C-alpha positions in Angstrom: 3.2 -22.7 -7.1 5.7 -22.0 -4.4 5.6 -23.8 -1.1 6.1 -22.6 2.5 9.9 -22.7 3.2 11.0 -25.8 5.1 13.0 -23.8 7.6 9.8 -22.0 8.7 7.6 -25.1 8.7 10.2 -26.9 10.9 9.7 -24.4 13.8 7.5 -25.7 16.6 4.6 -23.7 15.4 1.7 -25.7 16.7 3.4 -26.6 20.0 4.0 -23.0 20.8 0.5 -21.9 19.8 -1.1 -24.7 21.9 0.9 -23.8 25.0 0.0 -20.1 24.7 -3.7 -20.5 23.9 -4.2 -23.1 26.6 -2.7 -20.8 29.2 -4.7 -17.8 28.1 -7.9 -19.9 28.4 -6.9 -21.1 31.9 -6.5 -17.5 32.9 -10.0 -16.6 31.8 -9.5 -15.0 28.4 -12.7 -14.9 26.3 -10.6 -14.8 23.1 -6.9 -15.5 22.4 -4.9 -15.6 19.3 -1.2 -16.4 18.6 1.1 -15.3 15.9 4.6 -16.5 15.0 6.3 -14.4 12.3 9.5 -14.3 10.4 10.0 -11.2 8.3 13.2 -11.0 6.2 14.0 -7.7 4.4 16.9 -6.9 2.2 17.7 -3.5 0.7 20.5 -2.8 -1.8 21.5 0.8 -2.7 23.8 1.9 -5.4 25.0 5.4 -6.4 26.5 5.9 -9.8 26.7 2.2 -10.4 28.6 1.5 -7.2 27.2 -0.3 -4.2 26.6 2.2 -1.5 24.8 0.1 1.1 23.3 -3.3 1.8 20.9 -4.3 4.6 19.7 -7.8 5.4 17.4 -8.0 8.4 15.6 -10.9 9.9 12.8 -10.4 12.5 11.5 -13.6 14.2 9.2 -13.7 17.2 5.8 -14.6 18.6 2.9 -12.6 19.9 -0.3 -13.3 22.0 -3.3 -11.1 21.9 -6.3 -11.7 24.3 -9.6 -10.2 25.3 -10.3 -10.6 29.0 -13.3 -9.0 30.7 -13.8 -7.0 27.5 -10.3 -5.6 27.5 -7.4 -6.0 25.1 -4.2 -7.6 26.3 -1.0 -8.0 24.2 2.5 -9.3 24.7 5.3 -10.6 22.5 8.7 -12.4 22.8 11.5 -13.8 20.8 12.2 -17.1 22.7 10.6 -20.0 20.8 9.9 -22.5 23.6 6.6 -23.6 25.1 7.6 -22.2 28.4 8.3 -18.8 26.9 5.0 -18.9 24.9 3.2 -19.5 28.2 5.0 -16.5 29.8 4.0 -14.3 26.9 0.3 -15.4 27.2 0.5 -14.7 31.0 1.8 -11.2 30.3 -0.9 -10.5 27.7 -3.6 -11.5 30.2 -1.9 -9.4 32.9 -2.0 -6.4 30.5 -5.7 -6.8 30.1 -6.2 -7.1 33.8 -4.2 -3.9 34.5 -6.0 -2.0 31.7 -9.5 -3.1 32.7 -10.2 -0.2 35.2 -9.5 2.5 32.5 -11.3 0.7 29.6 -14.4 2.6 28.6 -15.3 0.4 25.5 -15.8 -3.3 26.1 -14.1 -5.2 23.3 -16.2 -7.6 21.3 -15.2 -9.2 18.0 -17.4 -9.8 15.0 -17.9 -13.6 14.4 -15.9 -15.4 11.8 -16.1 -19.1 10.8 -13.4 -21.5 11.8 -11.3 -22.5 8.8 -9.4 -25.3 10.4 -5.8 -25.5 9.1 -5.3 -23.3 6.0 -2.2 -22.6 3.9 -1.6 -19.7 1.5 1.4 -18.6 -0.6 1.6 -15.6 -2.8 2.2 -15.8 -6.6 5.9 -15.5 -7.3 8.3 -17.6 -9.3 11.8 -16.8 -8.1 12.5 -16.2 -4.4 14.7 -13.0 -4.4 16.5 -14.3 -1.3 17.7 -17.4 -3.3 19.4 -15.1 -5.8 23.0 -14.3 -4.9 23.4 -10.7 -3.7 26.3 -10.2 -6.2 23.9 -11.0 -9.1 21.4 -8.5 -7.9 24.1 -5.8 -7.4 25.5 -6.5 -10.9 22.1 -6.1 -12.5 21.5 -2.7 -10.8 25.0 -1.6 -11.6 24.5 -2.5 -15.3 21.2 -0.5 -15.4 22.9 2.4 -13.7 25.8 2.4 -16.1 23.5 2.5 -19.0 21.7 5.5 -17.6 24.9 7.3 -16.8 25.6 7.6 -20.5 22.8 10.2 -20.7 22.5 11.7 -17.2 24.9 12.9 -14.5 24.0 10.8 -11.5 22.0 7.7 -10.8 20.7 6.2 -7.6 19.4 2.6 -7.7 17.6 0.7 -5.0 16.1 -2.7 -4.6 13.8 -3.6 -1.7 12.9 -7.2 -1.1 10.7 -8.7 1.7 9.6 -12.2 2.6 6.9 -12.4 5.2 6.0 -15.7 6.9 3.2 -16.0 9.4 1.6 -18.7 11.5 -1.6 -17.8 13.2 -3.8 -19.8 15.6 -6.8 -18.7 17.6 -9.0 -20.0 20.4 -11.8 -20.3 17.8 -10.0 -23.1 16.0 -8.5 -21.4 12.9 -4.8 -21.8 12.1 -3.2 -20.4 9.1 0.3 -20.8 7.6 1.2 -18.1 5.0 4.1 -16.8 3.0 4.3 -13.8 0.7 7.1 -12.1 -1.2 7.3 -8.6 -2.6 10.0 -6.6 -4.5 10.5 -2.9 -5.4 13.2 -1.9 -7.8 13.6 1.8 -8.5 16.2 4.0 -10.3 16.4 7.8 -10.0 18.3 9.8 -12.6 19.7 13.4 -12.1 20.7 15.7 -14.9 22.4 19.1 -14.6 21.5 21.8 -17.1 22.5 25.4 -17.7 19.8 26.7 -15.3 20.0 24.0 -12.6 19.2 20.3 -12.3 16.2 18.0 -12.1 15.5 14.3 -11.5 13.2 11.6 -12.7 12.5 8.1 -11.5 11.3 4.9 -13.1 7.5 4.4 -12.8 7.7 0.6 -12.5 5.5 -0.2 -9.5 6.4 -2.3 -6.5 4.7 -5.8 -6.8 3.9 -8.9 -5.0 6.2 -10.9 -7.2 9.7 -12.4 -7.0 13.0 -11.7 -8.7 11.4 -12.6 -12.1 10.1 -9.0 -12.1 13.6 -7.7 -12.7 14.3 -10.0 -15.6 11.8 -8.5 -18.0 9.1 -11.1 -17.7 6.5 -8.6 -16.4 8.0 -5.1 -17.0 10.0 -3.8 -19.9 12.9 -2.4 -18.0 15.1 -1.9 -21.0 12.5 0.3 -22.7 11.8 2.4 -19.7 15.5 3.0 -18.9 16.3 3.8 -22.5 13.8 6.7 -22.7 14.5 8.1 -19.2 17.5 10.3 -20.2 15.6 11.9 -23.1 12.6 12.6 -21.0 14.7 14.1 -18.3 16.5 16.4 -20.7 13.2 17.5 -22.1 12.0 18.3 -18.6 15.0 20.4 -17.9 14.4 22.5 -21.0 10.6 22.7 -20.5 8.8 25.9 -19.7 7.2 26.5 -16.3 3.5 25.8 -16.3 1.0 28.7 -16.4 -1.3 28.4 -13.4 -5.0 28.0 -14.1 -7.7 25.5 -14.8 -6.9 22.5 -17.0 -8.4 19.2 -18.1 -6.2 16.4 -16.9 -5.5 12.9 -18.2 -3.7 11.1 -15.3 -1.7 8.0 -15.8 -2.0 5.1 -13.2 1.6 5.7 -12.1 0.4 9.0 -10.7 -3.3 8.4 -9.9 -2.6 5.4 -7.5 -1.2 7.8 -4.9 -4.2 10.1 -5.1 -6.4 7.1 -4.6 -4.3 6.0 -1.6 -4.5 9.4 0.2 -8.0 10.6 -0.7 -9.9 7.3 -0.8 -7.8 4.6 0.9 -7.2 6.4 4.1 -10.5 8.2 4.1 -12.5 4.9 4.0 -10.7 3.3 7.0 -13.5 2.9 9.5 -11.3 3.5 12.6 -10.2 6.8 11.0 -13.8 7.8 10.1 -14.8 7.1 13.7 -12.0 9.3 15.1 -9.6 6.7 16.4 -6.7 8.1 14.5 -7.3 11.7 15.4 -4.2 12.0 17.7 -1.7 11.0 15.1 -2.8 10.5 11.5 -6.1 12.4 11.4 -9.7 11.6 10.9 -11.8 11.5 7.7 -14.4 13.7 6.0 -16.2 10.5 5.0 -17.9 10.1 8.4 -20.0 7.1 9.2 -23.3 9.0 9.2 -22.8 9.6 5.4 -22.5 5.9 4.5 -24.9 5.3 1.6 -25.4 9.0 0.9 -22.1 10.8 0.4 -21.5 11.7 -3.2 -17.8 10.8 -3.4 -17.4 11.4 -7.1 -18.9 11.1 -10.5 -21.3 8.3 -11.4 -18.5 6.4 -13.2 -16.5 6.1 -10.0 -16.4 2.6 -8.7 -13.8 1.7 -6.1 -13.1 -1.6 -4.4 -11.1 -2.8 -1.4 -9.5 -6.1 -2.3 -7.1 -8.3 -0.3 -7.2 -11.1 -2.8 -6.0 -9.6 -6.1 -3.1 -11.5 -7.5 0.3 -9.8 -6.9 -1.2 -7.1 -4.8 1.1 -5.8 -2.0 -1.8 -6.0 0.5 -3.0 -9.4 -0.7 -3.1 -12.3 1.7 -5.2 -15.4 2.2 -6.3 -14.7 5.8 -5.7 -11.5 7.9 -4.2 -11.3 11.3 -7.5 -12.0 13.0 -8.1 -15.2 11.1 -10.6 -13.6 8.7 -10.7 -15.0 5.1 -9.9 -12.0 2.9 -12.2 -10.8 0.3 -13.1 -8.1 -2.2 -15.7 -5.4 -1.3 -17.2 -2.2 -2.6 -16.1 1.2 -1.1 -17.6 3.6 -3.7 -20.3 2.4 -6.0 -21.5 4.7 -8.9 -19.9 7.6 -7.1 -21.6 6.9 -3.7 -19.8 5.9 -0.5 -21.1 2.4 0.3 -18.5 0.7 2.5 -15.4 0.9 4.8 -12.4 -1.1 5.5 -12.9 -3.2 8.7 -11.4 -5.3 11.3 -13.4 -7.6 13.6 -13.9 -5.0 16.4 -14.9 -2.2 14.1 -17.2 -4.4 12.1 -19.3 -5.4 15.2 -19.2 -1.9 16.7 -20.9 -0.4 13.7 -23.3 -3.2 12.8 -21.6 -4.7 9.8 -21.7 -8.2 11.2 -18.5 -9.4 9.7 -15.0 -8.0 9.1 -13.8 -7.7 5.5 -10.3 -8.9 6.5 -8.3 -5.7 7.0 -6.4 -6.5 10.2 -2.6 -6.5 9.9 0.5 -6.2 12.2 3.8 -5.4 10.6 5.9 -7.4 13.0 5.6 -10.0 15.9 6.2 -7.1 18.3 3.1 -5.2 17.2 -0.6 -5.7 17.8 -2.8 -6.1 14.7 -4.8 -3.0 13.7 -7.1 -2.1 10.9 -4.9 -1.5 7.8 -5.6 -0.7 4.2 -6.7 -3.2 1.6 -5.7 -2.9 -2.1 -8.0 0.0 -2.8 -8.5 0.3 -6.6 -10.5 2.4 -9.1 -12.2 0.1 -11.6 -11.7 0.4 -15.3 -14.6 0.7 -17.7 -15.0 -2.7 -19.4 -15.1 -1.2 -22.9 -13.3 2.0 -21.9 -11.0 4.0 -24.1 -7.2 3.9 -24.4 -5.1 6.6 -22.9 -4.5 8.0 -26.4 -8.3 8.3 -26.9 -8.7 10.1 -23.5 -5.9 12.6 -24.6 -7.7 13.2 -27.9 -10.8 14.5 -26.0 -8.8 17.3 -24.4 -8.4 20.8 -26.0 -6.3 22.4 -23.3 -4.9 20.2 -20.6 -2.1 18.2 -19.1 -1.1 14.5 -19.2 0.5 13.6 -15.9 2.8 10.6 -15.3 4.5 9.3 -12.2 4.2 10.2 -8.6 6.3 12.7 -6.7 5.4 15.0 -3.8 2.0 15.4 -2.3 0.1 17.1 0.6 -3.3 16.4 2.1 -5.0 17.6 5.2 -5.8 15.5 8.3 -9.4 14.8 7.1 -8.3 13.6 3.6 -10.2 16.4 2.0 -7.9 19.3 0.7 -4.9 18.1 -1.3 -2.3 18.8 -3.9 -0.2 16.4 -5.9 2.7 16.8 -8.3 4.2 14.2 -10.7 7.3 13.0 -12.4 6.4 14.7 -15.6 3.5 16.5 -17.3 2.9 17.0 -21.0 0.8 19.9 -22.4 -2.3 18.7 -24.3 -3.3 21.0 -27.1 -6.2 20.1 -29.4 -6.0 16.4 -28.5 -2.3 16.1 -29.0 0.8 16.1 -26.7 2.8 19.3 -27.1 5.9 18.9 -24.9 6.6 18.9 -21.2 6.0 21.6 -18.6 7.6 22.0 -15.2 6.7 23.2 -11.8 3.1 21.9 -11.7 0.8 20.6 -9.1 -2.9 19.8 -9.2 -5.0 21.0 -6.3 -8.6 20.2 -5.3 -10.9 18.9 -2.6 -11.5 15.1 -2.7 -15.1 15.3 -3.7 -14.6 18.1 -6.3 -11.7 16.1 -7.8 -13.5 12.8 -8.1 -16.6 14.6 -9.1 -14.8 16.1 -12.1 -13.8 12.6 -13.5 -15.5 12.3 -16.8 -14.1 9.1 -18.2 -12.0 6.1 -17.1 -9.9 4.1 -19.4 -10.4 0.5 -20.3 -8.6 -2.6 -18.9 -5.7 -2.1 -21.3 -4.8 1.1 -19.4 -5.0 -0.5 -15.9 -1.9 -0.7 -13.7 -1.5 -1.9 -10.1 0.7 0.6 -8.4 1.4 1.0 -4.7 4.0 1.3 -1.9 5.8 -0.7 0.8 5.5 1.9 3.5 2.0 3.1 4.3 2.3 4.5 7.9 -0.3 4.4 10.6 -0.8 4.0 14.4 0.9 4.7 17.7 3.4 3.0 18.0 3.8 3.4 14.2 3.5 0.5 11.8 4.1 0.3 8.1 2.2 -1.8 5.7 2.5 -2.7 2.0 -0.5 -1.9 -0.2 -1.3 -1.7 -3.9 -3.8 0.5 -5.7 -4.9 -0.3 -9.2 -6.5 2.1 -11.7 -6.9 2.9 -15.3 -5.9 6.2 -17.0 -8.7 8.7 -16.3 -9.9 12.1 -17.6 -10.7 14.9 -15.2 -12.3 18.3 -16.3 -11.4 21.8 -15.1 -8.9 21.0 -12.3 -6.9 23.8 -10.7 -3.1 23.7 -11.6 -0.7 25.5 -9.4 2.8 26.8 -10.4 4.9 25.5 -7.5 7.7 28.0 -8.0 5.2 30.9 -7.8 3.5 29.3 -4.8 6.8 29.0 -3.1 7.3 32.7 -3.5 10.2 32.5 -5.8 
């Protein structure tokens, strides 16, 4: 079990928090919370086995959020002294006072127990920031050189983040947390007689450390070894014939469909219209809670901020709420939403399910996505068994481009590769494919989900939301799944070519 880094612990965390919270109380705030964060991010980029760019950023600062006279106030700063913390608290209160005349919705927060002093560290073995940069570059270069024996160009990238947060509130909770995440990815390009195409690794980003790159949790050698052959086959593959097909979708593709059509659609602020100006609303409106048929009866989806190695996992959210797992879709019916404390109380839930997050000390927490995952069937079939049930269909692997409307209802998704399924067997790749549906039709067509042996936790570092914009890491787990009679587009024809 890793420990909180000494250099973060040694900062005057409690002293700064006490100064800020005391001043906010003196100025009449009904609620105040304090965050001190350090976010370190490193990106390494290689092209054709040569280092193309390296970025190492360190964001350190503090923030104070208050509720005064039922109105939000927020301010942040970078000077780590008690006097500066007091000034930030004063600015936050002043923001609330200035905003009060135009506030139409008094702010109240759902109650949450006080947890005293709590410490949480994510599950990782090797801190990627303790590994020499030269060693990481050498590994990516070696992988790239191997690929270049069978393809024309290779891009390699490694994203690494360490996020450290200290939180304290006027309610008595203080949390000290640290989490690490990494995302290695390689993209290969091959040129053929009739053009070129590309294909990326499907290894997901994870809440792990550098051990993820050394083969302990993903077989990099096997994936990289087969990539040139798969790409060559894709270049030579025929264009798909548009029509209706049964689909077996691998988790490396299905996670993104979950993210866009379920994850965003079940954010309560979106369902209530608070994201309409920027990121849209949701077809899954609050009046349909408990009645909307989201999908087939085998569809069970949870939000979970506790799952081990999840990108969105944390011990306590940015409102001091202990994180948890909760149902969003049960037996195909919409039964829950993702909540922060304000949304929870507004709509009568009583308690938040721990979905508040700010991506930096300069931003105010907002309701962000949990790890939203489709559950496997306990005794469910293998991917091969799902394929064997299909007479005429496609097996889709890996995410690529996508499009979805502002209500998260009409969508289309492509993938890294698709194999024809004929009479229960794979029959070579096809190109230029996209599956198109409405959210409820698509999930309603799901006939079977695979067993736990097919389950993979996918995800992304960069889920965007809000004005000013914030990005958040989030994972989505799912098994392989079988969908019947889904519309397949030929993307070349749709493009008018």
